N, C-alpha and C positions, 0 to 999 in steps of 0.2 A: 258574501264572497264568488269570484265568480271561481266555476270549477274546470281545470285544467284542460286545453286542446287532449281531447287521446292518442293523439298520433303527436305533437309533442310530449306526450306520457310516456309511450311507450318505447321513443327515442331518447330519453334521460335514463330510464329506468336499463334500456342495452347498454347504456354505456357507460353510467355510472357502476352498476353489475361490474361493468370489464375492467374498469378503473378499481375497483371495491375488493375485486377476487384474487386479481393479479399479483400482488408479493406475499399476499398469505398462499397462495399456493406452493410460488418460487420460495418462500422459506419451509415449506412442510416440504417439499423434496427434499429440497438440502439436508435438512434434517434426518431423513431415510435415506440419502445417498441416492436418490432416482434422478433422471437428466427433468430439469422443470418445465421441457415441452410437454413433457408425455403429460404430467400434470392439466398443463392449462390448454393443450389439445381436446385430453377428455373432457374437461370443464366445458369447454365452449360448445364442444358436440354434443354431450348429456344436457345444456339446458337452452341449448339451441334449438330452430325448426327442423334438425333433422330428426331429433328423438321426441320431442314434445311439441310437434308441429303448432298451431294459432298458439297454445298455453306457452308458445318459448316465451322463458327470462328475457331473453338475448338473445334479439334477431338483426344480426346484418341490415335486413333488407326494411327497418323502419330508419335509416340514415339514411336511405336513398343518393346522392351523388354527393352526400354527406361523407358517408364513406368512405370514398376515393381522396376525397382532401385531405382525411383524418389520419389515412394511413400513408398519405404521400408525404405531408408535412413528418409523420412520425419518422420514416424511413429518413427522411432527409437532416430530422437532429437525430439519430443513430448514429448517423454514415459521418453527421459531421462533428458525434468526438469521436468517429471511427479515426478520423482525421487528425483530431487534437492526441491522438494517441502513438499515430507514426512517429516512428525514430527515422528520420534522414537518414543515420547513418545502417538502415535495416538494408535495403538494398545492396549496398557497397561490400558491405560486413560480412554479411551471411552465404553458410557455404553456396555452391552452385546451383545444388538440390533442389534449394529455396527457389531462387530464381528460372529454374526448368521450370518446376512448380506451377508459376505465376504466367508460366509464358508456352511451353511444352505442354504440362498437364491441363492447361487450357482448350489448346487445341484440339488434342485427342479424345479430352471427354466431350467435346462440343460435337465430333466428327463421330463419335461410337455411337454418342446418343441420339444421333438425328437418322443415324443408318438404324439403326433400334427400333426407334419411331416410325421410323418407310418400311421398315422390311417386316416387323414382327406384329407393328400393331397399326398399320395400313392405313399412315397420318398422310397427309401432304406434305410435302415437301417441307413449305413453306413454316406450318404448322409446327412438322417436325421440328427445326430449326430452333424455333420461339424456345420450344421445350425443351429444348438440348440446355438451349442457354440459361434456363433458370434455374441447372442443376449444378452447376461446372463451380460456385461458390461451397464451402464449407458452414465456416464462417464464427467468427468468436463466442457468440452467443452458447453456444453447442462446446464447441472446445475449449473454451476456457476452464468451469464446471467439469471438464472428463479431466483436463489434467491436471487439476486440485484433486481430484478422486483415484487416480492412478498416478501414480510418484513415477516415470519413466526414468529414462538417464537423459544424461544431461544431453547427447542428439538429437535426440526422438521429441523430446520436447521442446526444443528450438524450431526445430521446423512443424511442429504439426502447428504450433503456436504461431508461428510468424506467417503459415499461409494462411488460418484464420485469419488471420488479423489484416493482413494484405488482398487478401484475394479481394474480399468484398467488391471496394469500387472497381477494379477491373471487371467484374461478374457483371458490374450494373452498366458498364461500357457495352458489353459485349450483347448483355439481354437489349440495352436499348437499340442497336445494331439492328438487330433479330428482330425485334418488333419492330422497326421499321420495315424490313422487307418483310416482312409476314401482311402487312397491311398494304401492301402497293398491290399494283396490277400488275401484271407477266412484264410492262413492260416498264416495269416503277423500277428497277435496280438502281441504275444512276438519280432515280430525285429520292431512293430512297438512305444512300449516302450522302446526298447533297443534305439534305433531313439532319442525317446524324450528325455533319460536320456544323451546322447551323448549332445546333443542340450541345455538341462539343466543347466550340470556342466561346458560343454566348455564355455556355456556364461556366467555363472555367474564367473565363474577362471578370465577369460578375464574382465570381468566387475569390477570382485574387483582389479584386478592389474589394469587395466586402471585409474579407484575412486581414486588408494594409490598413483599412480605415479602424478596425477594431485594434490591432498590434498598434498604430497610433496612440490612438486613444489612452490604453494601456501604460503602454512607457511614457506620455506625460502627465499621469495620474488626472487626467478630467476625469473621470466619474469616480463620485465617490465609492469609498472599499468594501461600505455594504450594499450597493446599487451593483458592485461589479457582475456579479453571476447572471442575474436576472434581465442585467442591461447586456451582458453579450447572447444571452440566449434569442432574445427578442429582435438583436441585430443577425444571428443566424435565421432569423423565420424572415425576418426582411429580405436578406441575401434569396434566401428559396422562393418567397414571394416574386422577387422583380424577377427574377429568370426563369420562373412556370410563367410569370406574363407574357418576354418575351418568344419562347417556345414552351411546350407544354412537355412536362420529363426533364424540363434542362435544370430542375429545383435541386433535384438531387445529386446530381455533379455539382453545378454551384456550392452546396453546404459541402458537399467532401472537398472540396477545393479549398474551400474559407476553411474549414477546419485543422488541414494542413497547414495552410499559409502561413495561420495564426500557429500551430504548433511546433513548426519546421524551426520560428525564431524563439522559441522556450519564454512567452517573459514571464516577468515574477511573481505574476498573479496567478499562472498558469495552475498551479497547484491546486490550490484551492478550487480554480474552475473545471479542473476534471474531475473531481472528486462530485462537482455539485453538477453536470453533466452526466459522468457513471449513474445516477440515485433518477435525473430522470431518462435516464434509457432506462433502467430495469423497470421501472413504472410504465415507461410504454410498450415495453418487451410484455411485460405481462397482461396487458390487457389488449395490445393487439393480436396475439394468440390466441384470446380468447373469442376473440370480435371475430375474425378470419375464421378462426376453426366453424364458429357458427353456421358458415354459409357451406360447411357441408355435411352433405347426407349421404346415408346409403345407397340410394338410388344410383349414382354418380357412381359411387365402386360397384355395383352392382352391372354396372353398361359397361364399367370399363374393361373387360372382356378379359381373355388369357392372353391377346394379343400385350396388353397394355401390360399386363402384371411381366409376361416376358421382356419387357422392355426396363420396364425398374430393375428386374434381377440381371439383367446385361447392365445397368449402371453402377450396380453392385459389384460384377463377378468378372465382368471384362470390361469396362472405361478404368476403374480407377486401380486396377491390377495392370494392364497395359499403358497404362501413364505413369503407376510409379516404374517401370521396368524401363522408359525410354527415359524418364525423368533422373534415374540411380544410375545410368549406366558409366559406367569407367566410376564411380565411387568407392569410398572403402567402405562403406556401408555392410554390416554381415547380413547373410540370408536372411536373419528371426528378424533383423530391424526392415528390409524389405516386407517379409510377408505382413509384418503388422501395421506398415503405411499402408500396404496393398489393401486391405481390411475397411483400416479404420477411417472414413469422410463423411460424418454427420453431416446433414444442413439445418442451418437453422432460418430466424426472422426474414435475412431481408429476399432469400427465396420465396420463400412462403408469401413476404406484402409485393415483391413485386412480379408472382403470379397471379394474386388476385386483383393486383392495378391492370396489369396488360387484358385479365380476364374480364373484368369490369369493363373495357373498352372496347374488345371487341363484342360484348355480349351486345352496348348500345350499338355496335354496326351490324350485328347480325342477332336478331333476340333468339333467334331457333339453337346458335350454339348452347352447348351443354356442358361446356367448362371444360371439356378434355384436358386442356394445357395446364388449368389449377390443379385437377384432380391429377393427374400425373405426378404434380409437382409435389404435392403434399403426402400421395406417395412414398417418392424418396423419400419424402423427410421423414415420413414416421419410418419407414422400410430400415433407412439407416439410426434412427437413434433406436427401435427396439433392438436389430440386432447387430447392428456395431455399437453404440455405446453402452449398452447394457454390456456387451459384452469383453470388453478392449478392459479392462481389469483382469479376469482368467486369461485371456489371452497373452497377457503383458507377461502373467506368473509362468505359462505355460513353456514361453518363448524364451526367459529369461532376461528380461528387458527390465524389469522391475529395479528403480534403482534401491541399494541399501541407504539407511539413515544418512544424510550427506554429512560430511566433516566440517564444512568452511563455515561462517561464521559471519553473521552481519552486525556490526558495532553501530549505534547509532549515537553521536558524537565524533568529530573529527577533530579535535582539538590534540594538542600534543600530545597525551595520554593515549585517547583511540589510536593515536599514528602509532605510540611503540608498541602497542599491545600486535594493531595490526602487522606490524614488520617483523614480531617472534610469532605469530599465527604463519604468517607468509615464507619466512625464514627458515623457523628452525621445526615448526608442527609440519607445513607444507600445506598446508588447506590454504584455499581461498578465501579473500575475505574480503566483503565489502564495507566502505566506510558511508554512514548516513547521515547528512546535516543540512540544516537551514541556510546555514552561515557559509556564504559565498567564500570569504577570505580561508576559510578552515579546508571548504572542499578543492579548492585552487592550489596548498599547500601541500593537500594529500596526493592530489595529480601529479604534483611538483616531487613529489618521493617517489613517486611513482605507486604508486595504491590506486586499485579500483576503489572510487568517490561517485557518489552520484548525491546531487542538491534536491532532496525532498522532505517531503512528512511524513515518517514513521509510523504516523499511526492510521494511512492508506494501508489498509488487508490487500488491496487489490497490488498492490507491489509485488503480492509472494507469485501473480499470475503471470509475472513477467519470466522470459526465458530465459534469462540470465541467473531467477529464483532459484533454480534448480539444483545452484550446485550448496546453496547456503540453507544448514541445518538449523544453527544455534542463532541465538540472540546474544548481549550483551546490550543492556540501556546506562548507557555512559552521559546523561544531561543532567546538570545541575539540581533540574527539578525531581523530587525524590515521587512527587506526586506525578510526575509524569514517564519515568519510571516503572510507576506501577501500573499505567494504565496502558504503557507498549510491552510490559509481559502479559498482560491480559488478554490483548487483542493479539501475539503473535504465539502466546499459547495453545490456542485454537487448533493455528497452523504446523505448528512446531511438536505440542509435547510441552505438558510443563514443568518436566524433567530439562529441558532445553533452553531455557531463555532465565536470561541473568541480568543481574539492575545493581545499583550501586543507590543505598537509600532503603526506604521502606521499614516498616514491620516486618516479623518473623512471617508473620501469618496471609501477609501478602501475596500474590501471585511473582509464580520465579524464586529463585536462590539468590542472593545477598553476595554481593560481590564484596573481596576485601575490606569484609568487615572493620573498623578502626580507623580508614582512610577519608579525609575531609572529603571534602565535593573535590569533582572531575577537574575541575574551574581553576580552582587554587594549584592540584597536584599540576596542572600542567602551565601554570604562571611560577610555578617554584622548577621546573625541568626546562623552560627559556631564561628563570634567571640565574641556572647554575645551583640553586640551592636544593638541587633533587635529581637524580639520574639514576638507569634500569644499565643491571647487567647479568648475564646471561652466564648462571652459574647454580650446578646441583649442591655447592655446599655452603651458598651464602649464609651466615644468621648474625644475631645480634642486635643491641637497640638503635632501633631509627630505619631497620633495615624489615620487610615486607614483602612475602613472596604472593606474587598475584595470578601466575597460572604456571601450568605444567607443560611438559608434552609426556603424552602417556599411551603407548603403539600409533603412536603415530597421529594422534588427536590434539588439540588443545584443551587444555582440560584448566577450569577455572576451580573447582574445587579442591583442597587443602590434601596432598598428599600422602598416601598410605605409609611408603617408602620416599627416605629421603634421599636418593641418589637418583630421584627424575630430574630433568633437564628443566631447572625451572628460569623464569625470567621474575627479578627479585627489583624492587625498588627500594630505592637509598636514600633516602631522605636526611638532610645536613639539617634542616629546616623543621626539625621539632620545636613547635611555637611556645608549647608548654613549658618543658624544657629548658629551652634558652632564655624564657624570660623570668622562671624563679631566683628568686632569693633566699638562700638557705640563712644567710646570716640573720635576715626577719624573720625568721618562723620563731614560730612560740605559742604557748598559751592566751588567750584572752583573758584579759583583768578584767575587762567592759564591759556592760551591756547595754542595751538598746542602739538605734541609728549614730545618734550625735556620739556616745564613748566609743562604739567600736571603731569607726572612722578616722577621731581623731589619733586615736591609739596605732590602729594600720598607719594612718602617715609619717606621725612621729618615729616608728618602727624604717619606715622608706625613706624622712629625710636623714635618721642617720645612718642608712646604705648609700644615700643619693644626696649629699646636701647643697647639688647646684639645682631640685628643685622648687618650683614653686610653690609651696605649703598651701599657702591662704589659697590661693587660684583654684589649684586643685581641688581643694579643701571645701571651697562656697560652689564647685559645680558638683560635688559630689552628693554635700547634701540635701540640695535643690533637685536632683535627681530622685534621690533614694527616699526622702520622706515624701515626694509627690507618687510613687511605684518603685516599694525596693526589688531589687533583682532577684527574691528566691524564686532558684530553681526545683525544690524539690528534694526528698529525702535530706532535710537540715543542712543544704548547701545555699549557701548565698555568694553568686558575684558582682559585688559592685566595681563599675567600670566606668571609663573615662578617654580621652584624648587631651596632651598639653602642649602647649607649645616650648620650644624649646629643647626637648626631650629627643636623645638622638634614638633609644633602643627602647624596648618596650621591655617595662618590671613588672610583678609578682609577690605580692607579700601571703602568707596564709598563715591566718589566725584560728586554732580551733579551739575547740569549748565541747570535750566529750562528755560532759552533764546537761550541755544545752545551756544557752543563753537568748535574752531577748533577741530579737532584731524587728522592730517595729510589731506587727499582730505575730509575726512567724518563731520562731523557736529554730535556731541556727547552732550548729556544731563545729561546722567547715565556710570561713569568710576568707574568700579569694577577691585578695585588690587588686584589680589590674588597672595599668596606666601605661596608655603608648604616645607615639609621640602622629601627630597632627598628619594628613594626608598619607597615612599606611591605612585606611580601614579594611585591607585582605587581611594583612597579616594581626589585624586588631580580632577581626571576629574569626580568623581560624585560628586563636588563641582561645578565646569561647568557645569554642567548636572543643578544641580538645581540654579542655577544662571539664565540660559536660561529660562528653563522654569516657574520660578517666572517674565521675565522679560517678556513672553510673551499677561500677560493679562496689557491691556491699562490701567484699574484705579487704578493696582499696579505703574505698574512707576507712573500716575502722583501723587499719593498717597506719594511715595519719592522722587519727586521732591519739595514737598508741605511739607514736614516732619520738622520740626521747631528744631529737636535735634535729636544725636543716637540714645538715650532711642524710639522713637515715631517710627524713622525707623525700630528698632528691632523689636519691634509690630507691625508692619505691616507688616513685614518678616514671625513675628509667624501666622499672619492671613491667611498670604498665603498659608502657609503650615497645616493646622488645618483640 
């Protein structure tokens, strides 16, 4: 077997180790509460040529021009994902401070940075302009984890979040213009502007076309569902490549525009696509930081000089504070909020990637270039992360900007039940509520009722990084799927705390607290509400059979736990559709005289016919016998529930036979046999009745009381008491 070429082997080792180590390092950083960039940068330097020299495990030089391709493509995909996450209403609805940060703030940072590099670091003005342009962006890759770790008040959270999300593409435009100016000759200012215009126009047109094509394909379901993610990824790469072939550095703009064009229309499949893209972006960020950090060496920083250090400090202590002064002028932000904004502005992957791309291009044009621009950019990145990101938490606490545990609720399930609880929380507890559902109709109805609702998959933990999620500290999972509810509590408990997640269904040992134990599934309650068989009332004194207290107002918060004091304002569900109680025939109750499947079913059917002579005994009995002899409906604890549907029946009926000493029913020994017959065409009520019988018989004291009942009237009282 031929030995691999040593250069190919070195290239494979560098790329492979970077991708293999990236995500584990991000995971470790999250676990220990450090910004991931710190570990990724440290790893890139320690295993790169800057420390290990020729023995380096990761050497970006092994990739040659391939590094530029990899970095450019990765930045394009990162910005494509960023475009997908942009909200089309963000700039229209966000406070004026954010708009100023994206305009005035960028200009002030660019101006101060340029002056600092010219007068403090003694750099040519073109190079100074390029260096300053690379550090105008903060970046969501650093801000997002910081906001998750430091729970700021809602206003600050929103400002920092949207600044980080929206400023990346703006920063790319500014950097491209400054790069054109930097590489042009003294008389080439107009040429630089023309070149930038070609890049912007070409990249924008190609991006819009690519995004519209993707949107057209998604809306017509022309791409198989299982190929949606990889197909979209391939088209994004294609858009980037076509734009790059038209004009270098136009690809990143085209990818951003394509992502925004697609995200702007929010196609149905976009939820899954965003989740997939976020995973790809995490992988790329981890690998990129290791590879790019591998280009750094200590000699560069030693030659950086005092002037370079002063320029970095000017970016932190002059540019950002001055920008905040202008951007918050006339706003209602307090001095403590302005102080925090003036201090926190960590840079991320886009700044590092664009700096490396431009540095590689400058090195080709001038091999003697020592990479001052790249060193300056990395110095700002590391300084802002080390000093700002790591001290943001203590500073927020010192300034009194940490928010208390939010009182708001996220309710997963925008059906009638979820919406009624949301109204109670909003109107009575005065706390914010967000409804999440993937059902378009339910979301439309919630919005029509004036509720805040979004069409999303609640299993995505990235939702918690949205600016509007800062108000929510509690979760109620109200889907009909018990396993999904447990899974949602598992996911959200990591962000909100185990004591702040609730769910319908599941076992006592599962994550989260059980909500309204004893109630059937939320979809059934919602159907009852729509039929008028169930209603909600707000009253602290409601009680009695068929009335369930589902929520209370306690000290200005909505509480789902049973209240210690009965005087608390409460939301009560009144169910007139107590399925089991309504179906039960007390006149047909009595001890079983028969045994075996045939004998017991014949006896119970005789009782039923005596109470309802119009029933087709033979047809129903034949159906029951064929089902029960094949698979007896034994549910455990000595309980059996044979059941079927019947034509011509206008209501559900249930007959109960008891055998306190036990009797045989196929291979089982039974003591309680419930025969349930429902009209055809009413599967919801039939299943609800089965569920209520099953829940009633879970309590051994109720089973014992039913076996000891001396009459049907007494048995009905026991059933009513079980549902009270």
